[in-house]
C-alpha positions in Angstrom: -5.1 15.7 -6.6 -5.5 13.2 -4.1 -2.6 11.4 -1.9 -3.6 8.3 -4.3 -3.8 10.8 -7.6 -0.2 12.6 -6.4 1.2 9.2 -6.0 0.1 7.8 -9.5 1.3 11.4 -10.8 4.8 11.0 -9.3 5.0 7.5 -10.3 4.6 7.8 -13.5 6.9 10.5 -14.2 9.7 8.9 -12.2 8.9 5.5 -14.4 9.8 8.4 -17.2 13.5 8.0 -16.1 13.5 4.8 -15.0 13.2 4.9 -11.9 10.5 2.4 -9.7 9.1 2.8 -6.9 5.6 2.0 -4.7 4.1 3.0 -2.1 3.8 1.5 1.2 3.8 2.5 4.6 0.6 5.3 6.1 -0.3 6.7 2.8 -1.7 3.1 1.9 -2.9 2.6 5.4 -5.5 6.3 4.1 -6.4 4.9 1.1 -7.1 1.8 1.6 -9.4 3.3 5.0 -10.7 5.9 2.4 -9.2 8.6 4.4 -10.4 7.1 8.3 -6.5 7.4 8.9 -4.7 10.8 7.9 -1.5 10.3 6.3 0.8 13.2 5.3 3.5 11.7 3.3 4.0 9.2 0.7 6.7 6.7 1.3 7.8 5.4 -1.9 10.2 2.9 -2.1 12.7 2.8 -4.1 12.5 -0.4 -5.3 16.4 -0.3 -7.4 18.3 1.8 -5.1 18.3 4.2 -8.2 21.3 7.1 -7.3 19.7 10.2 -4.2 20.5 12.5 -7.0 18.5 11.2 -10.1 15.8 10.8 -7.9 16.4 14.3 -7.0 16.2 15.9 -10.6 13.2 14.5 -11.2 11.1 16.0 -8.5 13.2 19.0 -9.1 11.3 18.7 -12.7 7.5 18.2 -11.2 8.4 21.3 -9.0 9.6 19.6 -5.5 12.5 20.4 -3.6 14.1 18.9 -1.6 14.0 19.8 2.8 15.9 17.2 4.7 15.4 14.0 3.6 12.3 15.2 1.9 10.8 16.5 -0.7 8.1 19.3 -0.8 5.3 21.4 -3.3 4.3 24.6 -2.6 1.0 23.4 -4.0 0.6 20.1 -1.7 -0.2 19.5 1.7 2.0 16.1 1.4 5.5 15.3 1.1 7.2 12.6 -0.2 9.7 10.6 0.7 12.1 7.8 -0.5 13.2 4.9 1.5 16.2 2.5 0.2 14.8 -1.3 -1.1 14.5 -3.7 -1.2 11.0 -3.2 -0.6 10.4 -5.2 1.8 8.3 -5.7 5.6 10.6 -7.2 8.1 12.5 -10.0 6.8 10.2 -10.7 4.1 10.8 -9.5 0.4 7.6 -8.2 -1.0 6.6 -9.9 -4.8 3.2 -8.6 -4.8 2.6 -5.1 -6.4 -1.2 -4.0 -6.7 -2.1 -1.5 -9.0 -5.1 1.4 -8.8 -6.1 3.4 -11.5 -6.6 7.1 -10.3 -7.0 10.3 -12.9 -3.2 11.2 -13.0 -2.0 6.8 -13.9 -1.7 4.0 -12.3 -0.4 3.8 -9.0 1.9 0.7 -7.7 1.3 -0.3 -4.2 1.9 -2.8 -2.0 -1.1 -5.1 -1.1 -3.9 -5.0 2.2 -2.5 -7.9 3.3 1.4 -6.5 3.3 -0.2 -3.4 5.1 -1.1 -4.9 7.8 2.1 -6.8 8.0 3.5 -3.5 7.8 1.9 -1.9 10.4 2.5 -4.9 12.3 6.1 -4.8 12.4 6.2 -1.5 13.9 3.4 -2.8 16.2 5.9 -6.0 16.8 9.6 -4.6 16.6 9.2 -1.2 17.9 5.8 -1.2 20.6 3.9 1.0 18.7 0.3 0.6 19.6 -1.2 3.3 17.1 0.1 1.3 13.9 -1.6 -1.6 15.2 -4.8 0.2 14.9 -4.2 1.2 12.0 -3.8 -2.6 11.1 -6.9 -3.1 12.4 -8.6 -0.1 10.5 -7.2 -1.6 7.3 -8.0 -5.4 8.1 -11.8 -3.3 9.2 -12.2 -2.5 5.8 -10.5 -5.0 3.3 -10.1 -8.2 2.8 -6.4 -9.7 3.9 -5.1 -13.0 4.1 -4.8 -13.3 8.0 -3.5 -16.6 7.0 -0.6 -15.3 5.6 0.0 -12.4 8.3 -0.2 -15.1 10.6 2.8 -17.4 8.9 4.7 -13.7 8.3 4.6 -13.0 12.0 5.7 -16.6 12.8 8.7 -15.6 10.6 9.2 -12.6 12.7 9.2 -14.5 15.9 6.5 -13.0 16.7 3.7 -16.0 16.6 2.1 -15.5 20.2 1.9 -11.3 19.7 -0.3 -12.2 16.8 -2.6 -14.9 18.9 -3.8 -12.1 21.0 -4.4 -9.7 18.1 -5.6 -12.3 16.1 -9.4 -11.7 17.2 -9.1 -7.5 16.8 -7.8 -8.5 13.6 -11.1 -10.2 12.2 -13.4 -8.3 13.9 -13.9 -10.1 16.6 
């Protein structure tokens, strides 16, 4: 299975168990850049605080085993992680969830614009230049709302930094 197919497969199973998760993080970058960026994990944000024991039982039904904070499957190169909700980027709650049809079901995923904001949050607050590169990759491969990213950046107290990197985000 591809990363997106595995994510949709896991999400479908969890949804049947009453657990709602949304894909975020590096896997979203990998999907939106058609593999130009590689991530081996699935960050499935636990939107409504399902108990870890319930998630663990559901993942075991799929053949995943808990290893530390991750879940691994012996037949997959990808591992899953379940960051706690709420689904947010910086101080902003994510309200838009995109859906991607796959062979194994529907993948609920943050939008390209929110993906860029997610990567920029790591850059702004932790100085992670790799995340800046990932944000630029996404903007080069998908249409994003630069004005929304600017407004969000201002709310994060990083408007000056955004204006410095804006040309890179716009492909200039």
